[in-house]
ZAMARGU-4260 file (C-alpha; in steps of 0.2 Angstrom, whole numbers, plus 5000, padded with zeros to 4 digits):
<rodrens>
0) 5000/4998/4999 | 5014/5013/5004 | 5022/5009/4985 | 5004/5012/4978 | 5003/5028/4987
5) 5020/5034/4982 | 5016/5030/4965 | 4998/5039/4962 | 5007/5055/4973 | 5020/5055/4962
10) 5009/5054/4946 | 4998/5069/4953 | 5015/5079/4955 | 5016/5077/4935 | 4998/5081/4930
15) 5002/5096/4942 | 5018/5103/4935 | 5017/5098/4916 | 4998/5101/4913 | 4995/5086/4900
20) 4986/5095/4884 | 4994/5111/4888 | 5006/5108/4875 | 5016/5097/4865 | 5031/5091/4878
25) 5019/5092/4892 | 5013/5074/4887 | 5030/5068/4889 | 5032/5066/4904 | 5014/5062/4909
30) 5014/5047/4897 | 5030/5041/4903 | 5027/5042/4920 | 5009/5035/4919 | 5015/5021/4909
35) 5030/5015/4920 | 5023/5021/4939 | 5006/5019/4934 | 5002/5002/4922 | 5018/4994/4921
40) 5017/4992/4938 | 5000/4986/4939 | 5005/4973/4927 | 5017/4968/4940 | 5008/4967/4955
45) 4995/4956/4946 | 5006/4941/4951 | 5011/4949/4970 | 5007/4937/4983 | 4999/4942/4998
50) 5014/4947/5013 | 5017/4932/5022 | 5021/4941/5039 | 5020/4926/5050 | 5036/4918/5040
55) 5052/4917/5049 | 5059/4923/5033 | 5065/4941/5036 | 5071/4944/5018 | 5053/4937/5013
60) 5044/4949/5024 | 5054/4965/5018 | 5052/4961/5000 | 5034/4957/5002 | 5030/4973/5014
65) 5038/4980/4999 | 5030/4974/4985 | 5022/4985/4971 | 5002/4988/4978 | 4990/4986/4965
70) 4975/4997/4963 | 4963/4981/4963 | 4967/4969/4976 | 4969/4953/4966 | 4972/4941/4982
75) 4953/4947/4988 | 4942/4941/4974 | 4939/4923/4969 | 4938/4926/4952 | 4950/4935/4951
80) 4964/4922/4958 | 4963/4911/4943 | 4979/4911/4933 | 4973/4913/4915 | 4964/4928/4918
85) 4977/4936/4929 | 4986/4933/4912 | 4976/4942/4903 | 4975/4957/4915 | 4995/4957/4915
90) 4994/4957/4898 | 4982/4971/4895 | 4990/4981/4909 | 5007/4979/4899 | 4998/4986/4881
95) 4992/5001/4889 | 5010/5004/4898 | 5018/5003/4880 | 5007/5012/4872 | 5008/5027/4885
100) 5027/5025/4881 | 5026/5026/4863 | 5014/5042/4864 | 5028/5049/4877 | 5042/5046/4864
105) 5033/5051/4851 | 5028/5070/4859 | 5046/5073/4864 | 5052/5068/4847 | 5040/5077/4838
110) 5042/5091/4849 | 5062/5092/4847 | 5059/5093/4828 | 5049/5107/4829 | 5060/5116/4840
115) 5075/5110/4828 | 5085/5102/4843 | 5095/5086/4843 | 5089/5071/4849 | 5100/5060/4859
120) 5112/5069/4866 | 5107/5070/4885 | 5109/5059/4896 | 5091/5059/4900 | 5088/5054/4882
125) 5100/5041/4879 | 5093/5031/4893 | 5077/5033/4891 | 5079/5026/4872 | 5086/5011/4881
130) 5073/5010/4892 | 5061/5010/4877 | 5068/4997/4866 | 5072/4985/4884 | 5049/4989/4887
135) 5048/4982/4866 | 5058/4969/4869 | 5049/4962/4886 | 5032/4964/4878 | 5037/4953/4863
140) 5045/4941/4874 | 5028/4943/4883 | 5018/4938/4869 | 5031/4921/4866 | 5028/4916/4883
145) 5008/4920/4880 | 5007/4910/4868 | 5023/4899/4871 | 5016/4880/4869 | 5003/4886/4852
150) 5020/4887/4845 | 5032/4876/4853 | 5028/4861/4843 | 5031/4872/4827 | 5050/4877/4833
155) 5058/4862/4840 | 5055/4845/4845 | 5064/4844/4860 | 5060/4835/4875 | 5063/4851/4889
160) 5047/4862/4878 | 5042/4866/4896 | 5059/4867/4904 | 5061/4879/4890 | 5046/4889/4893
165) 5051/4889/4913 | 5068/4899/4907 | 5059/4910/4895 | 5044/4916/4910 | 5060/4920/4922
170) 5070/4933/4908 | 5053/4939/4904 | 5050/4944/4922 | 5071/4948/4923 | 5069/4963/4912
175) 5057/4972/4921 | 5069/4975/4935 | 5079/4982/4921 | 5067/4994/4913 | 5061/5001/4927
180) 5077/5003/4937 | 5083/5011/4918 | 5066/5021/4918 | 5069/5027/4935 | 5088/5032/4932
185) 5079/5041/4915 | 5069/5052/4927 | 5081/5056/4940 | 5092/5063/4925 | 5078/5077/4925
190) 5088/5083/4940 | 5100/5091/4928 | 5089/5094/4913 | 5086/5112/4909 | 5067/5111/4911
195) 5068/5107/4929 | 5078/5125/4933 | 5063/5134/4932 | 5058/5126/4949 | 5076/5128/4955
200) 5070/5139/4968 | 5057/5125/4976 | 5057/5108/4981 | 5054/5101/4963 | 5072/5099/4960
205) 5072/5088/4975 | 5059/5077/4972 | 5067/5071/4956 | 5084/5068/4964 | 5074/5057/4978
210) 5059/5051/4972 | 5066/5040/4958 | 5080/5032/4966 | 5069/5026/4982 | 5055/5019/4967
215) 5071/5009/4962 | 5079/5005/4978 | 5059/5000/4983 | 5055/4988/4967 | 5072/4980/4968
220) 5069/4976/4986 | 5048/4971/4983 | 5051/4962/4966 | 5068/4958/4962 | 5075/4951/4978
225) 5058/4940/4982 | 5060/4935/4963 | 5077/4931/4963 | 5074/4921/4981 | 5060/4908/4978
230) 5060/4908/4958 | 5080/4907/4956 | 5090/4902/4971 | 5076/4890/4979 | 5081/4873/4983
235) 5063/4867/4979 | 5062/4878/4962 | 5081/4879/4955 | 5081/4885/4939 | 5099/4887/4939
240) 5098/4867/4940 | 5087/4866/4928 | 5094/4874/4916 | 5109/4862/4919 | 5098/4847/4915
245) 5092/4853/4900 | 5108/4858/4891 | 5114/4838/4898 | 5097/4830/4890 | 5098/4840/4874
250) 5120/4839/4871
</rodrens>
């Protein structure tokens, strides 16, 4: 819940500062923040499990408490608990996130063209471009994962189809860590932009210096550590061992 409130508060701050629709540029920060902090984290939260506050594992307690909060209480609504339904909801949130990212990118690209300004000459621009490229790759990987078993038999005759699927899911999930980390770095770099200078006598620059890094830290602890601990290093579900076994069987 803490993370959800923080996300919504930051989106409201962006709306206040940019007044979406007041100019072509105003759509850039609003759409980017809405896409990543709003829709993409909602997509991740679809699969979040309720906190295990009774466990003796302090790492699990920390990661669950800091996990991305969601607008919809997926764990408390019976029909939303079905995995097939959650996958479809996750896909819809991701479509919304990518759509917002593309609109935000288009807005700044066209705005720079109209003002005869060069593209991707700052760390903010380069980091933003990398974030968008990774988002598109992740989205493509998600589509392949969703329809994997419908097309897998036409691609390979390997006996390790299920293990390939597990590996693909893992890479799809882990790329979200890099995507959101780069997004937070991109937002942080606004602190060094010309746009922020108009607020130099206010607290706004400090918001952009502190909040994005806080988001990144919370997400890494709440999502990354939990996923790595339960999916990759868990003795009962060790992905590394599965990959080794798969390679031995195919050799």
